[in-house]
N, C-alpha and C positions, 0 to 999 in steps of 0.2 A: 504496500499499501504505497508507504512511504517513497520506494521508488517512482510509481505511479506519479507521485504529489510533485518530486524534482523534475519527472520528463513534463507533468502539464506545466510547472513553473518557466520550464526551459522555453517549450515553444509558446507559452505565455508572452517571457516576457523578449521573445526574439522578434513576433508579430507585432510588439508593441513598437521596437527599435526600427524595425524596417518600415514602419510607418511612418518615423521620421527620419527616415535616412533622405539622400538625396535622389533623384529620381533619373532615371536614363531612358526618354524614348525615341521611337524610330522615327521621321518628319519625310514625309514624301514632297520632293518640291520639282515639280514639273519645269523645263527650260521650254519657253518660245523658240530660241536663239539657237538651241540644240534642237530641237523637237525627239525630247526624252525625258521621262523622268527618272531622277536620282533621288536617293537618300543620306539625309544627313541625320548622325546622333545628335542628339540636344541633352543637357545632365542639366536639372532644376533643381535647387536648392532645394532640402530639405521646408523652409522656412515660406520656400513659393506657395504653396496650397494652403497658407495660414493667414497667408497676408493680401494687401488689395494693392502693394507698392508698384514701380515698377523698375524693373530689375536692369542693370547695365550686363552688356553681354560682350564675353570672349569668344573670337572666332581663333580656333583653331584648326590648324591644316597640316593635314597629313605629307607624306615624303614619296619618290619613285615607288613604284613597283605596290605602292599601297594603295587601300581605299578607306573610305568615310568612319570608317570603327575602331581602325587601329589605336589609335588613343585610348580606346577602352578594355582592350583587348591583349595587348603587344606590352605593355610596361608592368614588371615584374608585380608593381602594386597595384591589383585589380581596383583600389575601391580610390585609387589615387584622385583620379578626377569630382568624384564624389567625397570626399572628402574636401576639397579644395574649394568646390561650388557652396558646401557649408561654409566652411571657413570664411570664405571674402566676399558671400550670398550675392556668388555671379553667375549669369548663365552663360554656361559652356558648348558650343555648338564647331561641332566639326564637321564638314560638308564636303561631300564625293568632289575629287579633283583629278580621278582617273590616276593610271599607271604611269604617264608621264607628259603631262599637259604643263606641266609647269605655270599652269594657273593665266595664263596668256590666251590672248585670242588667235587662232592661228590664219593666216594669211590667206591658207590654202585649202581648209580644211573643214568645212560648216560644222562637222560633229564634235568638233573640241573648240567652245568658245567658251574656257573656264572663266577670264576675266569678268565677262559681261554674265556668267551666271552668279557669279559669286557677289559681284557689287549690286547689281540689280536685282535680279531674280531671288535670291538666298533669301541675299538682309532682305526686303518688301517681304518675302513669306513667312521669315523667321519672327518679322515685328507684326504682324498680321494675326500670327496666331498663338503669340506669349506677350503678358504684358513687360514689354522691354521699355528703356528708352531709349524712346525714337529719336538721336541726334548723335551726330559723331561724337558729344564729350561726354555719352555712356556705351560707345561701343569703339574695341582693341580687337589687336589681332595679333598672332605669331604662329608660328608653324617650326617645322624639322626640316631639314635637308632640304629636298625640292618646296617642301612648305617653306620655309626659314627664305627662302627665295620668294616666293609666292606672298606672302605676308608682307615681305616689305615693298616687291613691287606693286603690288596692289594697295597699298597703301601710299605710296607716292605718288603712283597716277589717281588717286583719289581721295585727296586730301580734307576733302567735303565728308567723309565716310568715317573716317577714324582719328581719336585726339591722340593713339599711341600706338606704336607697333611692336614688334620682335622679333627675332631670327636664333636660332639655334641649332647651328651646323650647317648653317644656310650655303645650297648651290649658290652662292652672290656673282659666279660668273662663266656663265654658260663659253662664252668666249673658247676659255681654256681648255674647255673638254673637248673640244673639238681640234685634237694633235694627232698626229700620223700614225700612233701605235692605237688611238682607240675611237679614228674618225669611221668607220667600217660600221662599228658596235653600237656607239652613239648616234650617227644618223640614225642607224634603223629602229630605236628607242625612240628618236623623236619625230621620226615619219609621220605620227597622225597628228602633230602641230605643221611642221617646217616641209612636208612632203618625202617623197621618194628619194626625190634627189638633193633631200637635205637644202642648206641655204650656206649663202655666201657668209663667208666670217664675219663680215659687217654687220650681218642681219643681227647674227649672233649675240654679238658686243653690244650691238643695240640695244638690244633686250636685257642687258646683261643689268643687277643693281647694282654693280660694281660702276656703271660708266654712269652714273644716275644721280651722281653726289649732289650737280649744280640743284637739280630738282631737289631732292631731298632738305638741301640748304633750304633752299626758298620755303618751302614746306611748314618748317619748324615744328616738325614730331616730336614727339619725345619718344626715345627709338631706345631697345635693351638689344642687345647683341653678345652671339656667345658661342664658343667652340670648343669641344676640344681639340688638347694639344698633339694629342696621337690618331686627330681625326685627320683622315685623306683632305679635305677641303680647309685645312687650318691656314695655309698661305694667304689661300683668298680672301679669308676674313680678315687674319689680317693686313691684307693689302687695303682690304675696306676700312679698316680702323685706323690704317694711314693717312687714305684721302681725305677722312672725315675732322682726322685731327689737324688736318693739313687744310681744310677750308673750311676751320674752325667752329662744325658741327657737332650741338651738345649731345653726347649720347653715352650709353653707361655698357661698355666693353669687360667682357671676364673671359677668360681663359682657365679652364679647369684640367686637373688629372682624366683621362677618360679620352674613349674613340667615338665611331659613328654610331652608337650602340642605345636601345632602348634603356640600359642600367646608366646611361650618359644622361636621355634627355627628361627619366624620371629626376633625375637629381635637380634638373634643368629648369622644370617647369613652373615649381612653386618660386624661388628667385623670379620668374615672368611676373606671375601674377599679382605677388609683393608688388613688385614695379609701378605696374598697374593698378593696383588697390588706390598708392600713394595718388594717384594720380586723378583717378575718380573721385579720392578723398575732397581732392580739392577743386575739385568739379562740384563738388558738394553731394554727386548721386552714388553716393554709394550707401545701398540699403543696410539701417540700422537693424 
């Protein structure tokens, strides 16, 4: 009898705890630009169900070879996003970016228009579905690898949408990826964006965040950038940091032990959200 009581209490408290935990939704988001519907994962803080407040939103982008739910299933700590959503009272949205879109609008493929998709269709759908702060002052964006490039690229081209942006192990220099050793492989991967024949070097370079420093400077967005010292992308991130410093662009830059791994990104993400929370607080837009 005593054992049954213990089991009952275990399930009772377990269900109570679940009812107050952050919740993950899967949101269907149609794209008129690509004539296709994609999914997004949305983590709502536990306070959302009990509140009538509008919440700030973090857009969290996945990397190459990945999909929208990577951040939920590939981090060692499977409760990472739920805990961060609860800690900072923020909605976390993870949209689809396909395996190698770089979050650009392809000049040759109408089926790969991810700049338009994220900046117009995803944000509009999220704002119409949830109680969000429908203003740049309540919107931030970051991501890993290809998603780090995407976060900086989209926020640089659309500063009216975001008040801050970040990059973890960002692929900030597409141009450097096209070299004699990797040209055939990378061109094949980028085929959905730039076509079967690839693109001239200057096209890759013109879409690289590394070459957008003047625009970044004029936007005056708050930025946080980090990369692991053993990451194969460390040198391009160091070069971006050097260019930002040279151009007197304020930004938070960190190098940590680690490589291009989920262990590294799990460690990096809380720093990004802490950084964003201070900006949102200054905007008086954090939910208490």
